[in-house]
Structures are given as C-alpha cells and as structure tokens.
C-alpha distance (Angstrom), angle and dihedral (degrees) to the residues before:
residue distance angle dihedral
X1 . . .
X2 3.81 . .
X3 3.82 92.2 .
X4 3.80 89.8 48.1
X5 3.78 90.3 49.7
X6 3.81 93.0 51.2
X7 3.81 91.4 47.3
X8 3.81 92.2 49.0
X9 3.80 92.3 47.6
X10 3.80 92.0 49.1
X11 3.80 92.5 48.0
X12 3.79 94.3 48.9
X13 3.78 91.8 44.9
X14 3.80 90.4 52.6
X15 3.79 92.3 48.4
X16 3.79 93.1 48.6
X17 3.79 94.1 45.7
X18 3.81 93.7 49.4
X19 3.78 100.5 39.2
X20 3.78 102.9 43.7
X21 3.77 120.9 63.3
X22 3.79 94.3 -158.1
X23 3.82 104.8 16.4
X24 3.76 94.4 170.8
X25 3.77 93.1 59.9
X26 3.79 89.9 71.7
X27 3.79 93.4 53.7
X28 3.74 124.4 100.2
X29 3.78 91.8 -107.6
X30 3.85 108.6 33.6
X31 3.79 118.2 -146.0
X32 3.79 116.2 -131.2
X33 3.76 123.4 -163.0
X34 3.77 94.6 -125.8
X35 3.76 132.3 108.5
X36 3.80 88.3 -131.6
X37 3.80 91.1 64.2
X38 3.81 92.4 49.3
X39 3.79 90.8 52.1
X40 3.81 90.3 49.3
X41 3.81 92.1 48.9
X42 3.79 91.8 47.9
X43 3.79 90.0 50.8
X44 3.81 90.7 48.4
X45 3.79 93.0 52.7
X46 3.79 93.2 47.9
X47 3.81 94.0 44.5
X48 3.80 90.9 52.9
X49 3.81 90.3 67.4
X50 3.79 92.9 79.1
X51 3.80 90.0 51.7
X52 3.80 90.8 50.8
X53 3.79 92.5 49.1
X54 3.81 90.2 53.1
X55 3.81 92.5 43.7
X56 3.79 95.5 51.2
X57 3.81 93.2 41.9
X58 3.82 90.7 52.6
X59 3.79 101.9 38.3
X60 3.78 107.4 30.8
X61 3.82 121.9 101.6
X62 3.83 111.5 -94.5
X63 3.82 109.7 -62.7
X64 3.80 91.1 -21.3
X65 3.76 88.6 -108.8
X66 3.77 143.7 9.5
X67 3.78 127.9 -55.4
X68 3.78 112.0 -42.7
X69 3.84 95.0 -2.7
X70 3.80 114.0 96.8
X71 3.82 118.8 -170.8
X72 3.81 110.0 -160.9
X73 3.81 110.9 173.3
X74 2.93 143.2 51.0
X75 3.78 98.4 19.4
X76 3.79 143.5 130.8
X77 3.79 115.8 -78.5
X78 3.80 116.3 -147.4
X79 3.79 125.1 -161.2
X80 3.84 107.8 -125.2
X81 3.81 92.8 -161.9
X82 3.80 102.1 50.6
X83 3.83 92.4 26.2
X84 3.80 87.7 -133.2
X85 3.79 113.6 152.9
X86 3.77 110.1 -136.2
X87 3.78 134.3 -171.5
X88 3.77 121.5 -124.2
X89 3.81 107.8 -120.3
X90 3.78 119.3 -153.4
X91 3.79 135.5 -172.1
X92 3.80 99.8 -152.7
X93 3.80 121.7 93.4
X94 3.80 88.7 -162.1
X95 3.80 102.9 41.5
X96 3.75 129.1 -173.2
X97 3.80 116.3 -117.0
X98 3.79 116.0 -146.4
X99 3.80 127.7 -170.0
X100 3.79 144.1 146.8
X101 3.78 134.8 -143.8
X102 3.78 125.0 -149.0
X103 3.79 93.6 -156.4
X104 3.78 139.1 -14.4
X105 3.80 128.0 36.3
X106 3.82 133.0 -64.1
X107 3.79 111.8 -128.8
X108 3.80 108.2 176.6
X109 3.81 145.9 -2.0
X110 3.81 121.4 -141.9
X111 3.81 131.2 -164.1
X112 3.79 128.2 -165.9
X113 3.78 138.9 161.2
X114 3.78 115.9 -92.0
X115 3.79 111.1 -90.7
X116 3.79 93.5 20.8
X117 3.79 127.9 100.6
X118 3.79 91.9 -160.7
X119 3.80 113.1 106.3
X120 3.82 109.7 -141.2
X121 3.82 96.9 178.7
X122 3.77 133.1 26.1
X123 3.78 135.8 163.4
X124 3.77 136.3 -164.7
X125 3.81 110.1 -121.3
X126 3.82 119.1 -132.3
X127 3.80 113.0 -125.0
X128 3.79 113.3 -83.3
X129 3.82 96.4 12.1
X130 3.82 117.7 135.2
X131 3.80 99.7 178.3
X132 3.78 138.2 42.8
X133 3.80 135.3 -178.3
X134 3.79 114.9 -132.2
X135 3.81 108.3 -112.2
X136 3.81 102.8 178.7
X137 3.80 128.3 99.5
X138 3.84 108.6 -44.0
X139 3.79 111.5 -86.5
X140 3.79 117.6 -108.6
X141 3.82 121.7 -104.6
X142 3.79 111.8 -114.0
X143 3.81 94.1 21.1
X144 3.81 125.2 121.5
X145 3.79 121.2 -138.4
X146 3.78 141.4 -176.2
X147 3.79 130.1 -152.1
X148 3.76 135.9 -171.2
X149 3.79 142.3 -178.9
X150 3.79 126.9 -125.0
X151 3.79 113.4 -153.7
X152 3.76 146.4 158.7
X153 3.79 97.3 -120.8
X154 3.02 84.1 176.9
X155 3.83 95.0 -56.8
X156 3.86 122.7 34.1
X157 3.81 111.4 -78.9
X158 3.81 143.8 148.3
X159 3.78 124.1 -128.3
X160 3.77 122.1 -125.5
X161 3.81 105.9 -90.8
X162 3.82 119.9 -104.1
X163 3.81 120.1 -140.8
X164 3.80 131.3 -141.1
X165 3.80 139.0 157.8
X166 3.81 131.4 -140.4
X167 3.82 108.8 -131.5
X168 3.79 120.6 -111.9
X169 3.82 120.8 -85.9
X170 3.83 93.5 -110.8
X171 3.79 91.7 53.6
X172 3.81 95.0 43.8
X173 3.80 96.2 51.6
X174 3.84 101.0 71.4
X175 3.81 90.1 44.2
X176 3.80 90.5 51.2
X177 3.80 91.1 51.1
X178 3.79 92.7 46.2
X179 3.82 91.6 51.7
X180 3.81 92.1 48.1
X181 3.80 91.5 51.9
X182 3.77 91.0 45.9
X183 3.79 94.5 50.9
X184 3.80 92.6 44.4
X185 3.81 91.2 51.7
X186 3.80 93.1 48.8
X187 3.79 92.6 47.2
X188 3.79 89.4 55.5
X189 3.80 88.2 52.5
X190 3.79 90.0 53.4
X191 3.81 94.8 -115.9
X192 3.79 116.2 170.3
X193 3.81 124.9 -121.8
X194 3.80 95.0 -94.7
X195 3.81 93.9 50.9
X196 3.79 90.9 49.5
X197 3.80 91.0 48.8
X198 3.81 92.0 49.4
X199 3.81 91.8 50.0
X200 3.80 91.3 50.3
X201 3.79 90.7 44.3
X202 3.81 89.9 53.0
X203 3.79 89.2 53.8
X204 3.81 91.3 50.5
X205 3.81 89.1 49.7
X206 3.81 90.9 54.1
X207 3.81 87.5 53.2
X208 3.83 90.0 46.4
X209 3.80 89.7 -122.6
X210 3.79 93.2 147.2
X211 3.80 99.5 171.2
X212 3.81 90.6 50.2
X213 3.82 88.3 48.9
X214 3.79 90.6 53.8
X215 3.80 92.1 43.6
X216 3.80 92.2 53.9
X217 3.79 92.0 50.6
X218 3.79 94.6 48.2
X219 3.79 92.9 50.7
X220 3.82 90.7 66.8
X221 3.79 111.0 108.7
X222 3.80 117.1 -145.4
X223 3.83 94.4 8.5
X224 3.78 121.9 -161.1
X225 3.80 120.2 -98.6
X226 3.81 90.8 -104.2
X227 3.79 92.6 51.9
X228 3.80 91.4 47.7
X229 3.80 89.4 52.4
X230 3.80 92.1 51.6
X231 3.79 92.3 48.9
X232 3.79 90.9 53.8
X233 3.81 89.9 60.0
X234 3.80 90.9 66.0
X235 3.80 92.9 54.6
X236 3.77 98.6 42.0
X237 3.84 121.9 128.0
X238 3.83 87.2 -116.9
X239 3.79 91.2 60.5
X240 3.80 92.7 49.4
X241 3.83 92.2 48.2
X242 3.80 93.3 -123.0
X243 3.78 116.3 160.4
C-alpha cells in the first residue's frame, strides 16, 4: 500500500506540474512571487501559535499526562462544550513528539497501536531533550496510535498515553501534493529553511492540522529569535497547568 501511495503521489504530482501553468493559483491559499506575501505568511504562521496554545490548553485531556509529565503533541483533543472525545488527526507519517517535564529526567519514549500493549517502537531520550521525530517505519494511513513517556520524575514512572490518528490515504494525497508544489516553488525562489517551514506551517494551520503545524516549526534548525520565543510558549508551565 505504501509503494502504491508513493507511485500515485508521484504520478499526480507530475501531471499537475506539467499540465498547469500556475498550479498554485488554484489552491486555497495562492502563492505569489513577492516578498510581501512571504512576510505575510511568516507573520501568519507565527501569530497562529497563540491560537494553538489556547486550543491545546482548552481541549487537551487533563495535563496531557501524569504528574510532572506533560505530553503536548500529538494528542487527542476533546471538546469541553459538547463533551465529545475526539482524536487528533495528523498528516505526517513520521511525526514529531513534543513534551515537557516539570522535574526529573525523561528516559524513553514508546509508541504502540491503539488497543495494543505491545510497543513496536521506542527510543532513548538524550538528556534535556523535549522533542523527538519518529524515525521508525512510516506510520500507516488510517491507523490510530498511542505514545507515552517514561521518566524519572523524580521516581520511575510512565505518563498517561496520548492518542492520535494518521489520516486516510485519500485525504493525505492532495495535501502531500500541495506541500510538494509549495516547497518546490519556494526553493526556486531561494527561500531559506525557516521561510519554507513557516509557509508549510501556515498551510497546516489553514487545514487545522495543529500537530503537523507544530512539527513543521520544530524541525527548523537554527531558528530565529522570534521563532524560538514562539516555541517556548507551547512548553510553558502555564500550558501544562503546573502550579
């Protein structure tokens, strides 16, 4: 299925690129070749952080974990008004996991399919790290997963697991194509890694794919001071409801 998916994505991308003179003009958020647009997109991505902080603080399960362990993304988002329990849907097959720890030291992260107690991927966490990109076999579209953190906080303990779901193949495909076109266009413009990440993050925000938004931002190496400041908001004690 994965090989078929890659082949289909490549074929559609080729067709779109060769048959449409300005393919991005038909997208929901057209891409202009002006510096003004890049500045606006960068501002959009950075301004979305406050919305995400409020969203996660309001809709996440209590504390996102247990005790001093705070799981941030990806995780289930619950509606506090209707009391409906939702499932966080993500696009990425290699998501970024983000957490914080009030005290102690994180030792390991574990990932397993929803409903199973068998861990199929785990990773030792370097001292001081609060995020990690999944580097196992690509996750499967349509599947639901759970992850947790094992830490000495200060005594050995496991966090409550956080749930998320990878979106179905049919839903992922147009997003994959859109992102490929977007990145290709920006590369031709000579955009740097942070600008490309902010453009892609803005697109994820429009789709309300909050964990993918966060993942794109955290993948930026050597981020600007402003981007570093925004990232710190997501891992603040206020967000994790620590008192």
